[in-house]
C-alpha positions as CSV (number, residue, x, y, z in Angstrom):
1,M,0.0,0.0,0.0
2,N,1.4,3.3,-1.1
3,T,0.2,6.7,0.1
4,T,2.8,8.8,-1.9
5,R,0.2,10.2,-4.3
6,I,-2.1,11.4,-1.5
7,E,0.9,12.8,0.5
8,T,1.9,14.7,-2.7
9,I,-1.6,16.1,-3.2
10,I,-1.7,17.4,0.4
11,A,1.7,18.9,0.2
12,Q,0.9,20.7,-3.0
13,A,-2.4,22.0,-1.7
14,F,-0.8,23.6,1.4
15,D,2.3,24.8,-0.5
16,T,0.3,27.3,-2.5
17,D,0.0,31.0,-1.5
18,G,-3.2,31.6,0.4
19,A,-4.0,28.0,1.3
20,R,-4.2,28.7,5.1
21,E,-6.0,32.0,4.5
22,D,-8.7,30.1,2.5
23,V,-9.2,27.7,5.4
24,H,-9.3,30.7,7.8
25,E,-12.0,32.5,5.8
26,L,-14.0,29.3,5.6
27,L,-13.9,28.8,9.3
28,I,-15.0,32.4,9.9
29,A,-17.9,31.8,7.5
30,V,-18.8,28.6,9.3
31,A,-18.7,30.3,12.7
32,D,-20.9,33.1,11.3
33,R,-23.4,30.5,10.0
34,L,-23.5,29.0,13.5
35,G,-24.0,32.3,15.2
36,K,-20.5,32.7,16.6
37,R,-18.2,35.8,16.6
38,V,-14.6,34.5,16.5
39,A,-11.4,36.0,17.8
40,E,-8.3,35.7,15.6
41,E,-6.5,33.2,17.9
42,D,-9.6,30.9,17.9
43,A,-9.8,31.0,14.1
44,E,-6.1,30.0,14.0
45,L,-6.7,27.1,16.2
46,G,-9.3,26.0,13.8
47,V,-6.9,26.3,10.9
48,E,-4.4,24.2,12.7
49,F,-7.0,21.5,13.3
50,V,-8.0,21.4,9.7
51,C,-4.4,21.1,8.5
52,R,-3.7,18.3,11.0
53,Y,-6.9,16.5,10.1
54,I,-6.0,16.4,6.4
55,E,-2.4,15.5,7.0
56,T,-3.5,12.6,9.2
57,V,-5.0,10.6,6.3
58,P,-1.8,8.9,4.9
59,Y,-0.7,8.0,8.4
60,M,-4.1,6.5,9.3
61,M,-4.2,4.5,6.0
62,K,-0.9,2.9,7.0
63,V,-2.0,2.1,10.5
64,A,-5.3,0.7,9.2
65,W,-3.5,-1.6,6.7
66,T,-1.1,-2.9,9.3
67,A,-3.9,-3.5,11.8
68,A,-6.2,-5.2,9.3
69,S,-3.4,-7.5,8.1
70,N,-2.7,-8.6,11.6
71,V,-6.3,-9.8,12.0
72,G,-6.9,-11.3,8.6
73,L,-8.9,-8.5,7.1
74,E,-6.3,-7.4,4.5
75,N,-8.5,-8.2,1.5
76,E,-11.4,-6.1,2.7
77,M,-9.2,-3.3,4.0
78,G,-7.4,-3.3,0.7
79,R,-10.7,-2.6,-1.1
80,I,-11.5,0.1,1.5
81,L,-8.1,1.8,1.0
82,S,-8.4,1.6,-2.8
83,T,-11.8,3.4,-2.6
84,V,-10.2,6.0,-0.2
85,E,-7.4,6.6,-2.7
86,S,-10.0,7.1,-5.5
87,Y,-11.6,9.9,-3.5
88,W,-8.3,11.8,-3.7
89,L,-7.7,11.1,-7.3
90,E,-11.1,12.2,-8.5
91,D,-11.1,15.9,-9.5
92,D,-14.8,16.4,-9.9
93,D,-16.0,15.2,-6.5
94,I,-18.4,16.8,-3.9
95,I,-16.0,19.7,-3.1
96,P,-14.0,20.3,-6.3
97,D,-10.3,19.8,-5.9
98,H,-9.5,23.0,-7.8
99,L,-10.5,24.8,-4.6
100,G,-7.1,23.9,-3.2
101,A,-6.9,23.1,0.5
102,I,-10.7,23.5,0.8
103,G,-11.1,20.9,-2.0
104,L,-9.4,18.3,0.2
105,L,-12.0,18.5,3.1
106,D,-14.4,16.0,1.6
107,D,-11.6,13.6,0.6
108,A,-10.1,13.7,4.1
109,Y,-13.6,13.3,5.8
110,C,-14.6,10.3,3.7
111,S,-11.2,8.7,4.2
112,L,-11.1,9.1,8.0
113,T,-14.8,8.3,8.5
114,C,-14.4,5.1,6.5
115,L,-11.5,4.0,8.7
116,Q,-13.2,4.9,11.9
117,V,-16.3,3.0,10.9
118,V,-14.2,-0.1,10.2
119,S,-12.5,0.2,13.7
120,D,-15.9,0.7,15.3
121,H,-17.5,-2.4,13.7
122,Y,-14.5,-4.4,14.7
123,Q,-14.9,-3.1,18.3
124,L,-18.6,-4.2,18.3
125,Q,-17.5,-7.8,17.7
126,T,-14.3,-8.1,19.7
127,G,-14.5,-5.4,22.4
128,K,-11.3,-3.7,21.0
129,Y,-10.8,-1.1,18.3
130,L,-8.9,-2.2,15.3
131,F,-6.4,0.6,15.8
132,P,-5.7,2.8,18.7
133,D,-6.5,6.2,17.2
134,N,-10.1,7.3,17.6
135,L,-11.2,10.0,15.2
136,T,-14.8,10.2,16.1
137,N,-14.9,13.7,17.5
138,A,-12.6,15.0,14.9
139,N,-14.8,13.6,12.1
140,Q,-17.9,15.1,13.7
141,V,-16.2,18.5,13.8
142,M,-15.1,18.2,10.1
143,R,-18.7,17.3,9.3
144,R,-19.9,20.5,10.8
145,I,-17.3,22.5,8.9
146,I,-18.3,20.9,5.6
147,G,-22.0,21.5,6.4
148,E,-25.2,20.3,4.6
149,P,-26.1,19.1,2.1
150,Y,-22.5,18.0,1.4
151,S,-21.9,16.2,4.7
152,S,-24.9,14.0,4.1
153,E,-23.8,13.2,0.6
154,L,-20.4,12.2,2.0
155,D,-22.0,10.0,4.7
156,R,-23.9,8.2,1.9
157,L,-20.5,7.6,0.1
158,V,-19.1,6.1,3.3
159,I,-22.2,3.8,3.7
160,N,-21.9,2.7,0.1
161,T,-18.2,2.0,0.5
162,M,-18.9,-0.3,3.5
163,R,-21.6,-2.1,1.5
164,E,-19.6,-2.5,-1.7
165,T,-16.4,-3.7,0.0
166,R,-18.4,-6.2,2.3
167,L,-16.1,-5.2,5.2
168,V,-19.0,-5.3,7.6
169,E,-19.9,-8.8,6.6
170,A,-16.3,-9.9,7.0
171,V,-16.0,-8.5,10.5
172,K,-19.4,-9.9,11.5
173,T,-18.2,-13.5,10.8
174,M,-15.7,-13.0,13.7
175,A,-18.6,-12.8,16.2
176,N,-20.5,-15.4,18.1
177,P,-24.4,-15.4,17.8
178,E,-24.8,-13.1,20.8
179,K,-22.3,-10.6,19.4
180,K,-24.0,-10.8,16.0
181,L,-27.3,-9.8,17.5
182,H,-25.6,-6.9,19.3
183,F,-24.0,-5.9,16.0
184,D,-27.3,-5.8,14.2
185,N,-28.8,-3.6,16.9
186,Q,-25.9,-1.2,17.3
187,S,-24.1,-0.9,13.9
188,T,-24.3,2.6,12.5
189,I,-21.7,5.0,11.1
190,W,-22.0,7.2,14.2
191,N,-21.9,4.6,16.9
192,H,-18.5,5.5,18.3
193,G,-16.5,5.6,21.5
194,P,-14.5,8.1,23.5
195,A,-12.7,11.3,22.3
196,G,-10.5,11.0,19.3
197,A,-6.8,11.4,18.8
198,L,-7.0,14.8,17.3
199,D,-7.7,17.4,20.0
200,V,-10.9,19.3,19.4
201,N,-11.4,20.8,22.8
202,E,-10.3,24.3,21.7
203,L,-12.8,24.5,18.9
204,G,-15.9,25.3,20.9
205,K,-15.6,29.1,20.3
206,L,-16.0,28.4,16.6
207,G,-19.3,26.6,17.2
208,L,-17.9,23.3,16.1
209,L,-18.6,21.3,19.3
210,D,-22.0,20.1,20.5
């Protein structure tokens, strides 16, 4: 599994003049939409979060591949990661890539939400997350930044990815009958655990936390 192309796309997006300013302006607009007046330092914290979130994708892909290989899910995870890569290579997606750093928000959100869903489904069956990083809160913050109707469209892409790759079915075979019943009752893309690895605690003033 090679993440070089995604790493290059991210580096090029943030190496252009005005990339961070574009993210800054977006966060101000989002805060205004949510009825928040934002100080400059709070907006900068939001910019740092968005940058870290996007830059986390290649790392998490590598972690997910290693973890899945260790438990016999490499074929299913390989299909997930191929789909994730296709998000990044498609120019005409939900948020067009020609928007620079802003155009990567949907790619990063789909990628990290897919990986978290896999980990959560695995946790429902085994009691353990597939990998240690929990991106639930970070994904939910990014969902609010992206906003409707785009976030719901992206969630549908995630659900379709799970269905097409048959990852859920593969994980479910690991469970005993009692676990399978619990899985059927609890399995959703937002049935997650504790706070994620990316710190979101400073983003309340932007209106991005519940």
